[in-house]
C-alpha positions as CSV (number, residue, x, y, z in Angstrom):
1,X,-86.0,-51.9,-28.6
2,X,-84.5,-48.9,-27.9
3,X,-85.6,-45.9,-30.1
4,X,-82.6,-43.9,-31.8
5,X,-82.5,-40.5,-30.4
6,X,-82.6,-37.6,-32.8
7,X,-79.7,-35.2,-32.8
8,X,-80.3,-31.5,-31.6
9,X,-80.5,-29.0,-34.2
10,X,-77.1,-27.7,-35.3
11,X,-75.1,-30.7,-34.0
12,X,-72.8,-32.9,-36.1
13,X,-71.6,-36.4,-35.5
14,X,-67.8,-36.4,-34.7
15,X,-65.8,-38.4,-37.2
16,X,-63.2,-40.7,-36.0
17,X,-59.5,-39.3,-37.0
18,X,-56.9,-42.0,-38.0
19,X,-53.5,-41.9,-36.2
20,X,-51.9,-41.1,-39.6
21,X,-53.8,-37.9,-39.6
22,X,-52.6,-37.0,-36.1
23,X,-50.0,-34.0,-36.2
24,X,-46.4,-35.5,-36.0
25,X,-45.4,-33.2,-32.9
26,X,-48.4,-34.8,-31.0
27,X,-47.4,-38.1,-31.6
28,X,-43.6,-37.2,-30.5
29,X,-44.9,-35.7,-27.3
30,X,-46.9,-38.8,-26.4
31,X,-44.0,-41.1,-27.1
32,X,-41.9,-39.0,-24.6
33,X,-44.3,-39.1,-22.0
34,X,-44.8,-42.9,-22.4
35,X,-41.0,-43.2,-22.2
36,X,-40.7,-41.2,-19.1
37,X,-43.5,-43.4,-17.5
38,X,-41.5,-46.5,-18.5
39,X,-38.3,-45.0,-16.9
40,X,-39.5,-43.5,-13.7
41,X,-41.9,-45.4,-11.2
42,X,-44.7,-43.3,-9.6
43,X,-44.7,-42.5,-6.1
44,X,-46.2,-46.0,-5.0
45,X,-44.5,-47.9,-7.3
46,X,-45.2,-49.6,-10.6
47,X,-48.4,-51.7,-11.0
48,X,-49.3,-54.9,-12.5
49,X,-47.6,-58.2,-11.9
50,X,-44.3,-58.4,-10.2
51,X,-44.5,-54.4,-10.1
52,X,-44.1,-54.2,-6.3
53,X,-46.9,-51.5,-6.0
54,X,-47.6,-50.5,-2.4
55,X,-51.0,-49.1,-1.2
56,X,-49.2,-46.9,1.5
57,X,-45.9,-44.8,1.3
58,X,-43.1,-46.3,3.6
59,X,-42.0,-44.0,5.9
60,X,-38.7,-45.7,6.3
61,X,-36.6,-47.5,9.1
62,X,-33.7,-46.5,10.9
63,X,-31.1,-49.3,11.8
64,X,-28.1,-49.1,13.9
65,X,-24.9,-51.3,14.1
66,X,-21.1,-51.2,14.6
67,X,-18.9,-49.9,11.8
68,X,-17.5,-53.3,11.3
69,X,-20.9,-54.7,10.2
70,X,-22.5,-51.4,8.8
71,X,-19.4,-51.0,6.5
72,X,-20.5,-53.8,4.5
73,X,-23.8,-51.8,3.8
74,X,-22.0,-48.5,3.2
75,X,-18.0,-48.7,2.9
76,X,-17.4,-45.0,3.8
77,X,-14.8,-44.6,1.1
78,X,-16.1,-41.1,0.2
79,X,-15.1,-38.0,2.5
80,X,-17.6,-35.1,2.8
81,X,-17.3,-32.5,0.4
82,X,-15.3,-29.2,1.1
83,X,-16.8,-25.9,1.3
84,X,-17.1,-24.2,-2.2
85,X,-15.0,-21.4,-1.0
86,X,-11.4,-20.3,-1.5
87,X,-9.2,-21.6,-4.4
88,X,-11.0,-23.7,-7.0
89,X,-8.8,-26.8,-7.7
90,X,-11.0,-28.7,-10.1
91,X,-13.6,-31.5,-9.9
92,X,-13.8,-34.5,-7.5
93,X,-12.5,-37.4,-9.2
94,X,-15.2,-39.6,-7.7
95,X,-18.2,-37.4,-7.5
96,X,-17.4,-34.5,-10.2
97,X,-18.3,-31.8,-7.5
98,X,-16.3,-28.7,-7.3
99,X,-13.3,-29.0,-5.0
100,X,-11.8,-25.8,-3.3
101,X,-9.0,-25.2,-1.0
102,X,-8.9,-22.4,1.5
103,X,-6.1,-22.7,4.3
104,X,-6.5,-19.1,5.4
105,X,-10.4,-19.3,5.7
106,X,-10.2,-22.8,7.3
107,X,-8.1,-21.8,10.2
108,X,-10.1,-21.9,13.3
109,X,-12.8,-24.0,11.7
110,X,-11.3,-26.8,10.3
111,X,-7.8,-26.7,10.8
112,X,-5.4,-24.9,13.5
113,X,-3.1,-23.1,11.0
114,X,-2.9,-22.1,7.5
115,X,0.3,-24.1,6.5
116,X,0.0,-26.4,3.5
117,X,2.2,-29.4,3.0
118,X,2.2,-30.4,-0.9
119,X,4.3,-33.5,-1.9
120,X,4.4,-35.9,-4.8
121,X,6.7,-37.3,-7.5
122,X,8.5,-35.2,-10.0
123,X,6.4,-34.2,-13.0
124,X,3.1,-34.8,-11.3
125,X,1.9,-31.0,-11.0
126,X,2.8,-29.6,-7.8
127,X,3.8,-26.3,-9.0
128,X,0.8,-25.7,-11.0
129,X,-1.4,-26.4,-8.2
130,X,0.8,-24.0,-5.9
131,X,0.8,-21.1,-8.6
132,X,-3.1,-21.7,-8.7
133,X,-3.3,-20.9,-4.9
134,X,-1.0,-18.0,-5.3
135,X,-2.7,-16.2,-8.0
136,X,-6.4,-16.8,-6.6
137,X,-5.1,-15.7,-3.1
138,X,-3.5,-12.6,-4.7
139,X,-7.0,-11.8,-6.1
140,X,-8.2,-12.1,-2.4
141,X,-5.7,-9.6,-1.3
142,X,-2.9,-11.4,-0.2
143,X,0.7,-10.6,-1.3
144,X,2.4,-13.4,-3.1
145,X,6.0,-13.8,-1.8
146,X,8.6,-15.8,-3.4
147,X,11.7,-15.4,-1.2
148,X,14.0,-17.7,-3.4
149,X,13.0,-18.7,-6.9
150,X,15.8,-21.3,-7.9
151,X,14.3,-22.3,-11.2
152,X,13.0,-18.8,-12.1
153,X,9.5,-20.4,-12.7
154,X,7.6,-17.8,-10.8
155,X,9.3,-14.8,-12.7
156,X,6.9,-14.4,-15.6
157,X,3.8,-14.9,-13.3
158,X,4.9,-12.2,-10.9
159,X,5.8,-10.0,-13.9
160,X,2.4,-10.2,-15.5
161,X,0.7,-9.6,-12.2
162,X,2.7,-6.4,-11.9
163,X,5.0,-7.4,-9.2
164,X,8.4,-6.7,-8.4
165,X,11.1,-9.3,-9.3
166,X,14.7,-8.9,-8.1
167,X,17.3,-11.1,-9.8
168,X,20.5,-12.1,-8.4
169,X,23.4,-13.6,-10.4
170,X,26.4,-12.7,-12.6
171,X,26.1,-9.2,-13.9
172,X,22.2,-9.1,-13.1
173,X,22.3,-8.0,-9.5
174,X,23.4,-8.5,-6.0
175,X,21.8,-8.6,-2.6
176,X,23.2,-7.2,0.8
177,X,22.4,-9.8,3.5
178,X,22.4,-7.0,6.2
179,X,20.1,-4.6,4.2
180,X,17.4,-3.1,6.4
181,X,14.7,-3.2,3.7
182,X,12.0,-0.6,4.3
183,X,13.5,0.6,7.2
184,X,16.2,2.2,5.4
185,X,16.2,5.9,6.0
186,X,13.2,5.6,8.5
187,X,14.8,4.3,11.5
188,X,16.4,7.6,12.5
189,X,13.1,9.5,12.3
190,X,11.5,7.5,15.0
191,X,11.4,8.4,18.8
192,X,14.5,7.5,20.5
193,X,13.1,4.3,22.6
194,X,11.4,2.7,19.4
195,X,14.5,3.6,17.2
196,X,16.7,1.6,19.6
197,X,14.2,-1.4,19.9
198,X,13.9,-1.6,16.1
199,X,17.8,-1.2,15.7
200,X,18.2,-4.1,18.2
201,X,15.9,-6.4,16.2
202,X,17.4,-5.4,13.0
203,X,20.9,-6.2,14.3
204,X,19.8,-9.4,15.7
205,X,18.5,-10.5,12.2
206,X,21.9,-9.4,10.6
207,X,23.6,-11.6,13.1
208,X,21.4,-14.7,12.4
209,X,21.8,-14.2,8.7
210,X,25.6,-14.1,8.9
211,X,25.6,-17.2,11.2
212,X,23.6,-18.8,8.6
213,X,25.7,-17.9,5.6
214,X,28.9,-19.0,7.6
215,X,27.4,-22.5,8.2
216,X,27.5,-23.0,4.4
217,X,30.2,-24.7,2.5
218,X,31.4,-21.4,1.0
219,X,31.6,-19.8,4.5
220,X,33.2,-21.7,7.5
221,X,31.6,-24.8,6.7
222,X,30.1,-25.1,10.1
223,X,28.4,-23.1,12.7
224,X,30.3,-20.5,14.4
225,X,31.1,-21.2,17.9
226,X,30.0,-19.2,21.1
227,X,33.1,-17.1,21.0
228,X,33.0,-16.5,17.3
229,X,29.1,-15.6,17.6
230,X,29.8,-13.1,20.4
231,X,32.4,-11.4,18.3
232,X,30.1,-11.3,15.3
233,X,27.4,-9.8,17.4
234,X,29.6,-6.9,18.6
235,X,31.1,-6.4,15.0
236,X,27.6,-6.2,13.4
237,X,26.6,-3.4,16.0
238,X,29.8,-1.3,15.5
239,X,29.5,-1.5,11.7
240,X,25.7,-0.5,12.0
241,X,26.5,2.5,14.2
242,X,29.3,3.6,11.9
243,X,27.1,4.0,8.9
244,X,25.7,7.3,7.8
245,X,21.7,7.9,8.2
246,X,19.9,6.1,5.3
247,X,22.7,3.5,4.5
248,X,23.2,-0.2,5.7
249,X,26.7,-2.0,6.6
250,X,27.7,-4.7,4.0
251,X,29.7,-8.0,4.8
252,X,33.0,-6.4,4.2
253,X,32.2,-3.7,6.9
254,X,31.7,-6.4,9.6
255,X,35.0,-8.0,8.6
256,X,36.9,-4.7,8.7
257,X,35.7,-4.2,12.4
258,X,36.8,-7.7,13.4
259,X,40.3,-7.2,11.7
260,X,40.6,-3.6,13.4
261,X,39.7,-5.1,17.0
262,X,38.2,-2.2,18.5
263,X,38.7,-1.8,22.3
264,X,34.8,-2.6,22.8
265,X,35.4,-6.0,21.0
266,X,38.6,-6.8,22.7
267,X,37.0,-6.1,26.0
268,X,34.0,-8.2,25.3
269,X,36.4,-11.3,24.3
270,X,38.7,-10.5,27.0
271,X,41.5,-11.1,24.5
272,X,44.4,-9.1,23.3
273,X,47.1,-9.3,20.7
274,X,47.7,-12.8,19.6
275,X,44.9,-14.4,21.7
276,X,42.6,-12.0,19.9
277,X,43.8,-12.8,16.5
278,X,43.5,-16.5,17.2
279,X,39.6,-16.2,18.4
280,X,38.6,-14.2,15.2
281,X,40.9,-15.5,12.6
282,X,38.4,-18.3,11.2
283,X,35.3,-16.1,11.3
284,X,37.3,-13.4,9.3
285,X,38.3,-15.9,6.8
286,X,34.7,-17.1,6.4
287,X,33.4,-13.5,5.9
288,X,36.0,-12.9,3.2
289,X,34.8,-16.2,1.6
290,X,31.2,-14.8,1.5
291,X,32.2,-11.8,-0.6
292,X,35.0,-13.4,-2.7
293,X,35.6,-16.8,-4.7
294,X,32.6,-18.5,-6.1
295,X,30.1,-16.0,-4.3
296,X,31.9,-12.9,-5.7
297,X,29.4,-10.3,-6.9
298,X,26.7,-11.8,-5.0
299,X,26.8,-10.3,-1.3
300,X,29.7,-7.9,-1.5
301,X,28.0,-4.6,-2.0
302,X,24.7,-2.8,-1.4
303,X,21.4,-4.3,-2.9
304,X,20.9,-3.7,-6.4
305,X,17.2,-3.6,-6.7
306,X,15.2,-3.4,-3.5
307,X,12.0,-5.3,-3.0
308,X,8.9,-3.3,-3.6
309,X,6.7,-4.2,-0.9
310,X,3.8,-2.2,-2.3
311,X,3.6,-4.3,-5.2
312,X,1.0,-7.1,-5.6
313,X,3.6,-10.0,-5.7
314,X,7.3,-10.1,-5.0
315,X,9.9,-12.6,-6.2
316,X,13.8,-13.0,-5.7
317,X,15.0,-14.9,-8.8
318,X,18.2,-16.7,-8.1
319,X,18.0,-19.3,-11.1
320,X,21.3,-17.6,-12.5
321,X,23.2,-19.0,-9.6
322,X,22.4,-22.6,-10.6
323,X,25.3,-22.6,-12.9
324,X,27.8,-22.1,-10.0
325,X,26.8,-25.3,-8.2
326,X,24.5,-26.3,-5.1
327,X,26.4,-24.7,-2.6
328,X,26.2,-21.3,-4.2
329,X,22.5,-21.8,-4.5
330,X,22.0,-22.7,-0.9
331,X,24.0,-19.6,0.1
332,X,21.9,-17.6,-2.3
333,X,18.6,-19.2,-0.6
334,X,19.7,-18.3,2.7
335,X,20.7,-14.7,2.0
336,X,17.4,-14.2,-0.1
337,X,15.0,-15.7,2.4
338,X,16.5,-13.7,5.3
339,X,16.3,-10.5,3.2
340,X,12.9,-11.0,1.9
341,X,11.1,-12.2,5.2
342,X,13.1,-9.4,7.1
343,X,11.8,-6.7,4.7
344,X,8.3,-7.8,5.0
345,X,8.6,-8.2,8.9
346,X,10.0,-4.6,9.3
347,X,7.5,-2.9,7.0
348,X,4.8,-4.5,9.2
349,X,6.7,-3.2,12.4
350,X,6.3,0.3,11.4
351,X,2.9,0.3,9.8
352,X,4.0,0.3,6.1
353,X,2.3,-3.0,5.2
354,X,-0.8,-5.0,6.6
355,X,-1.4,-7.4,4.0
356,X,-1.4,-11.2,4.4
357,X,1.1,-13.3,2.6
358,X,1.1,-16.2,0.5
359,X,4.5,-17.9,0.6
360,X,5.4,-20.8,-1.7
361,X,8.4,-22.7,-0.5
362,X,9.4,-24.6,-3.6
363,X,12.4,-26.7,-4.0
364,X,12.2,-27.5,-0.4
365,X,14.7,-30.4,-0.6
366,X,17.3,-27.7,-1.7
367,X,16.4,-25.8,1.5
368,X,16.5,-28.6,3.7
369,X,19.9,-29.8,2.5
370,X,21.5,-26.4,2.4
371,X,22.1,-26.2,6.1
372,X,20.7,-25.2,9.4
373,X,20.0,-21.5,8.5
374,X,17.1,-22.3,6.3
375,X,15.5,-25.0,8.7
376,X,15.6,-22.4,11.3
377,X,14.1,-19.7,9.0
378,X,11.3,-22.1,7.8
379,X,10.7,-23.0,11.5
380,X,10.4,-19.3,12.5
381,X,7.9,-18.6,9.5
382,X,5.6,-21.6,10.4
383,X,5.4,-20.7,14.2
384,X,4.3,-17.1,13.0
385,X,1.9,-17.9,10.2
386,X,-1.2,-18.4,12.2
387,X,-0.6,-15.1,13.9
388,X,-0.3,-13.2,10.8
389,X,-2.6,-15.5,8.8
390,X,0.1,-16.1,6.3
391,X,-0.5,-19.0,4.0
392,X,2.8,-20.9,3.6
393,X,3.2,-23.8,1.2
394,X,5.9,-26.3,1.5
395,X,6.5,-28.1,-1.5
396,X,8.7,-31.4,-1.8
397,X,9.1,-34.6,-3.3
398,X,9.4,-37.1,-0.5
399,X,9.4,-37.2,3.4
400,X,13.0,-38.5,3.1
401,X,14.1,-35.1,2.2
402,X,13.5,-34.3,5.9
403,X,15.7,-37.1,7.1
404,X,18.6,-36.0,5.0
405,X,19.4,-33.3,7.2
406,X,23.0,-33.7,9.0
407,X,21.8,-33.3,12.8
408,X,18.9,-34.7,14.7
409,X,18.2,-31.2,16.0
410,X,17.6,-30.1,12.3
411,X,15.5,-33.1,11.6
412,X,13.3,-32.5,14.5
413,X,12.8,-29.2,13.4
414,X,11.9,-30.1,9.9
415,X,9.4,-32.8,11.1
416,X,7.8,-29.9,13.3
417,X,7.1,-28.1,10.0
418,X,5.1,-31.0,8.8
419,X,3.1,-31.4,12.1
420,X,2.2,-27.8,12.0
421,X,0.6,-28.0,8.5
422,X,-3.0,-29.1,8.9
423,X,-3.7,-29.4,5.1
424,X,-1.8,-31.9,3.2
425,X,-2.0,-32.2,-0.6
426,X,-0.7,-35.7,-1.9
427,X,0.0,-36.3,-5.5
428,X,1.4,-39.5,-7.2
429,X,3.6,-41.4,-4.8
430,X,5.1,-44.9,-4.4
431,X,3.7,-47.3,-2.0
432,X,6.9,-47.1,0.1
433,X,6.5,-43.2,0.4
434,X,2.7,-43.7,1.4
435,X,3.8,-45.8,4.2
436,X,5.8,-43.1,5.4
437,X,3.2,-40.5,4.9
438,X,0.8,-42.9,6.9
439,X,3.0,-42.3,9.8
440,X,2.0,-38.5,9.7
441,X,-1.3,-38.5,8.2
442,X,-3.7,-41.3,8.4
443,X,-4.6,-42.8,4.9
444,X,-7.3,-45.5,4.3
445,X,-6.5,-48.4,2.2
446,X,-8.9,-46.8,-0.7
447,X,-6.9,-43.6,-0.5
448,X,-3.6,-45.5,-0.7
449,X,-4.9,-47.6,-3.6
450,X,-5.9,-44.5,-5.5
451,X,-2.7,-42.4,-5.0
452,X,-0.7,-45.6,-5.9
453,X,-2.6,-46.0,-9.1
454,X,-1.6,-42.5,-10.0
455,X,2.1,-43.4,-9.9
456,X,1.8,-46.4,-11.8
457,X,2.9,-46.3,-15.7
458,X,-0.3,-48.3,-16.5
459,X,-2.7,-46.1,-14.9
460,X,-6.0,-45.4,-16.8
461,X,-7.8,-43.1,-14.2
462,X,-9.2,-39.9,-15.0
463,X,-6.2,-38.3,-16.8
464,X,-6.2,-34.9,-17.9
465,X,-5.7,-34.1,-21.6
466,X,-2.1,-34.2,-22.6
467,X,-2.7,-30.8,-24.4
468,X,-3.3,-29.1,-21.2
469,X,-0.2,-29.5,-18.8
470,X,3.5,-30.2,-18.8
471,X,5.9,-31.8,-16.3
472,X,4.8,-29.7,-13.4
473,X,1.3,-28.7,-14.8
474,X,2.2,-25.9,-17.1
475,X,1.6,-25.9,-20.9
476,X,2.5,-29.4,-22.4
477,X,5.4,-29.8,-24.9
478,X,4.7,-33.2,-26.9
479,X,7.9,-33.2,-28.7
480,X,9.0,-35.9,-26.6
481,X,6.4,-38.4,-28.1
482,X,3.7,-37.4,-25.7
483,X,5.2,-38.9,-22.6
484,X,3.6,-37.7,-19.6
485,X,3.2,-38.5,-15.7
486,X,0.0,-40.8,-15.4
487,X,-0.8,-38.9,-12.1
488,X,-0.4,-35.4,-13.4
489,X,-2.8,-32.8,-12.2
490,X,-4.4,-35.4,-9.5
491,X,-4.2,-34.7,-5.9
492,X,-5.6,-36.1,-2.6
493,X,-6.7,-33.1,-0.1
494,X,-6.3,-34.0,3.3
495,X,-7.6,-31.5,5.7
496,X,-6.9,-32.3,9.4
497,X,-8.4,-35.8,10.4
498,X,-11.1,-35.6,7.7
499,X,-11.3,-38.2,4.9
500,X,-9.3,-37.1,1.9
501,X,-10.9,-35.5,-1.3
502,X,-9.3,-36.4,-4.6
503,X,-9.3,-33.7,-7.2
504,X,-8.1,-33.2,-10.7
505,X,-6.7,-30.0,-11.6
506,X,-8.2,-28.1,-14.7
507,X,-6.1,-25.2,-16.1
508,X,-7.3,-22.1,-18.0
509,X,-5.6,-21.2,-21.5
510,X,-3.8,-18.5,-19.5
511,X,-2.5,-20.9,-16.8
512,X,-1.2,-23.2,-19.5
513,X,0.9,-20.4,-20.9
514,X,2.3,-19.1,-17.4
515,X,2.7,-22.3,-15.6
516,X,5.9,-23.5,-17.3
517,X,8.5,-25.0,-14.8
518,X,11.2,-26.0,-17.6
519,X,12.2,-23.1,-19.7
520,X,15.0,-25.1,-21.3
521,X,12.6,-27.6,-22.8
522,X,10.5,-24.8,-24.4
523,X,14.0,-23.6,-26.2
524,X,15.0,-27.2,-26.9
525,X,12.6,-29.2,-28.6
526,X,12.5,-32.8,-27.7
527,X,14.1,-32.3,-24.5
528,X,13.2,-34.1,-21.4
529,X,13.3,-31.6,-18.9
C-alpha cells in the first residue's frame, strides 16, 4: 500500500472551482473559441468519423481541357475586374467590388481610343453616369465642354463648377456662326505667314458651318451644289477681309457680298448678268432664311456672350429653342457645335489652351437626324480625340438612331463613330436591341439575360433605392406614385473584347440634387416627365 506523501511546508491543497463560480466573460470567450472551431476546419481537416482528416496536406492537381468541357466546371460568366482607377461608378452587381471607368487612362493599354458609347432605354440613368464622368474628369484637369445642351440639364452643374454658360434663345442671346472665338483680335498680331495660315483655316471652318446650316430645313433644305459652295467660299473670304481688326463677319455680310457680285466672285464663277443671278439666287435666299423667319434673333449678329475657355467647364444652353420646333433645334445644334469646337481648336492652335476635353454628346438622336452637318462634325471630332486625348461620350437610346439618317454615306459615317468607341456602356435594353448590339459588340448569353432583366417591368434585381435617382439618374420625384425604371442606374461596361462588368451607380447627396434632367417635372408635381 502506497504511503501518503506529506505536503511540503507552506503548500496548500487547491480546491476545485465550480463552473458557476467561473467569471462570465471567460465562459463567453470559451464558447466563442469553440464556435470558431466548429465553423472552420483545421489545416488538415476535421478529425473523427467521417471527418475527412488527411495526414498530409494535398499540394493540388492541375487539369487541362477544352472550354466546351471545362465550362461545365467553371462557367466563365464573370469578367475580370477593371483597375480601380479613374471615375468610380459604383459596385459590381455580382461581386460587390468597386468598378471604375477611365477611357483616357485606358487608351494604349486596354483600348485604342478614349471614345465612349452609352446607350439604354429612356429613364435608365444615362445622363447621371455621363455627368459623373464629366465631374470627376474635371477634377482630374479635363475641361468639361457641352457644345449644345438641348434640355439645359448641364447648366446648373457647369454653373456650380464655376464654368461658363452661354445661353441662346429668344431675348437671351445669339451666336455668330462665323465667330473666330479666341482668335478675335489676335490674328493680326501674328507673323504674316502664320496669320495667313490661320485665316485660311478659320475661313474654311466658316464655310463648312454655313454649308451645314444651309443643309437644314430652314436654310436650303439640301446641301449646296459645287457652284454654290464655290461662291460661298469666295464670299466668306471677301467678307472676312473687309472687316476691321478685331471683328468678325456675320451671315448677313456674306449675303451682301453675294448680292453685290464683286469682280473677283464673278470671275471665279465665270458668269455675268442674269447668269450670275441664277447661280447665286438660291444660296442668297438660304442665307436670308438663316437670319430671318423662325431663326430670327439667333444668328443675325455678333455673339452675345463669348465662351470663356479659361473656365473649368463651358456649356452652350440651347434649351430655349425647343419651343421653336425640331428644325430650329437642329440648326442651333449645328451652329453651337461648330462654334464651340472651333473656339477650342483655335485656342489650342495659338497656345492659349493645352487642357484635354471631356465632351458629352447627349441627345445624339437629335444630332443624327438634324442633317449631314452634325454627322460630319462628330466624325471629325472622333478622329482627333485619340491625338488630343479628349474623352468623347456619345449618348443615345438605340442603334436605330444611326439608321435613321437620310443617306448611306451619312449612315456609314455614323457607324464609324460606334466602331471607334472601344468602351461601351449598355443599360436596360430590349432583346431586339441587344440583337443589334451583338452585331457591334459580342455579348454572351448571360450578359444579354442580365441586361434584358433590367428592362423588364418585373425585374427584381439589385434595384437602387427610389429615393436616390430620377428618370435619368437625378434626384427622384415620387409624386407619380413611385413609378421608376427597373434598370435605373445599372450598366454593363464593355471594354474592347473583354467580358462585361455589371455595375450599379450610387449617387451622392450633391449629385442627387444636381443630376436633374427634367426641370418641368420639378415645377409640376405629379408630372410624368
